[in-house]
Residue, then its C-alpha position, 0 to 999 in steps of 0.5 A: m440713248k444718244k438722243f437722251l444724253s444729247a438732250l440732257g447735255a443741252s439741258l445742263c448746258f442751258s442751266c449753266s448758261f442761265s446761271t452765268v447771266a443771273q443778275p449779280f445782286e438785287v434790292a428787296p422790293e419796296l425798300f425805298d418809298i418814292s412817295q417821300p423823295q426827301n428821305l425815301g422813308l429811311a431812318v438815319p443811323q444812330g451816331v451819324e455826324t457830318a463835317t465840312v472839309f472845305q467851304a467854297e470861297p467866293g471869287k476863288s474856289q466856288y466849284n469843288h467836286g470829286a472828293v475821295l478819301f484815304a487813311y495813311n499813318g493815322t491821318l485821314y486825307a481828302q482829295w478833290q478838284s477845285s476851280t473858281r466857277d465852272e466844272d472842268a474849267a481851265d483853272t481847275r487844280v487838285l487840292y487835298a486836306s487832312s484830319r487826325d479825327g475825321l471831323q476837324w480838317s486842315a486848310p487845303v494844300v495844292l497837290a496839282p496846280a492848273r495846267e495850260d495844256a490840260v485840265v487836272t482832276s482828282g484820281g484817288w489814293w493808295a499806299a504801299g510800304d511807307d509810301l503814300y500815292a496820290f493819283i490825278n487824271v490829266w485831260p489834255n486839251a488837244l486830245s479828241p475825243r475827250s479823254g485823259y490818263p493818270e499820273v501819280f505823286t509819291s510822298h513819304n510823309g503825306e506832305g512833301w511830294s515827288g513826281p508825277v510819274r505815269p503808271q504802267f501796264a504790264s507791257g511797260e506802256p503807260l495807262d491809256g485812260v482816266i482811272e477810277q478813284d476807287f481802289h480795292t484789294y482782292c486775292g492779292r490784287l489791286v482792282t479798279a477800272l480805266h476809262r480807256q481812249p479813244g474817248l471814255r470806254v470803261t474796262p476793269i483793270f487789276t495788278e499784283d503790284l500793290s503800289g499801283l504803279h506797274g503791272w496793270k492788266l485789262g480784265k476781260f469785259e465787253n461794253s454793252s454799247v458805246k455812243k459818241h466814244v463814251s461807253r454806257e457803263l461809267e464811273p464804277s465801284n466794286f464790292r465782294r459777295k459772300d461767295g467770293s465773287l466780285v461785283m462792279v457797279f456802274r453809272d448808266q449813261q443811257s439814263s435808265f436811272r438804275v445801277l448797272a452791275a457785272e460779276s467776276k468769279d476769277c478775282g477780276s480777270s474776266w467779267s460778265q456783261a453789265f446788267k441793269t439791276n433794280m437798284p435806283d440811281s441818279r446817273a451819277k458816281q456812286s461808292a461801293g465796298n465791304l465793311p470789316n465784317g464782310t457786309a456789302y454796301i452801296v452809297n448813292n442817290p437812289s432817286g430814280s431820276k437826275t436828282r442827286e438827293p437824298l444820300t443813302i447807304t444800302l446794305s447786304d449781308d451776302g452781297a446778293l440781296f440788299d435788304r436794308a438801307y439808311l438815310l445819310r443826308a436828306g434832300g428837299d427843303k432840308l438842303e439849300g441850293p447852290r450859293y453861286t452860279g457856274l457851269y454844271k452846278r446843281k443841288g445835291f450830294s454829288y459823287p460820294k466816295s467812301y472809306v472805312w477808318k477806325d470805327h466809322l465808315y466815312v463818305a465824302y461828297g460835293e454838296n451842291k458842287e460847292d462844299i466838300v463834306v464828309t458824313r461818318i457813320p459808326l460801324a456798329s450802327l450799320s450792323s444787322d445784329 
């Protein structure tokens, strides 16, 4: 009897262990037709519209990248980094623009000017009460290995700004890494990730302080590998499955050209290891989230190569099986290449970030790392009904 119970216990333990290491989600086979690289065989949802937030200016702002959206007091805001020619150049500054309808955009305003001792890049938005918070990332020139930390500006009207201040851990210490632009709320918590020093080592973080200024804690998570002070997992986004589990999706810096994903069953306090999923990717930043009806989505370039085109959205009713996808922007000869030369300039729809506002899902991205563009999709066009 002891042997039987021991064997039964081992069996049950094995089954439990097996369930905890199951991949957080999968993509339906043959969802993407790789024989059609321009559009992957996908249809465009009805009612899609695309608008330019900011067009690159010759000799002044030829490089524009890292766009991120947020709505506040009936206005949609876009934030991005901009420089004369090259990526992460010394003259990089953070700009923002606003729109009342999501299609017509204001002239850009400087949020964070260039600094002599550091490079500044976009860090995302948040709001609490009457305050709008604009996060930026600061990359000190003297810091080695390369890394940085976030700062936050505060506005009471979306125009005048105070600060910046350093957001803090629950211990009172300032955050010690580059913050990801993606903020989501679950279980009364604000959840995102930090690329921690030394270097860029991704760790999920959360806080019950919904301003995002204080109380940050580290989620329990182990990087699968770190090379030259950079973790394999980078630039994550996240969504919630129908069963309540959170899923964090990552860029794979080791060039599998597949989305990596980890799972949390306790609202971000602890996370599984990151698994390589069968979701194709371009080794770039992506955007994930949930529509108002709970549908999970991932916006990325599912090329399975370094090619950052086309731009698509892939959806799942339960967050476990992604079984439908749509084309947002076609690549190939449907997209002209960069108009200007510059360091790390490339053709494609780079680093999408998404936001649900009113009756649309908005996706912002850098087109050829030159123009800041938004594509919006009516929520009704993404329904599985």
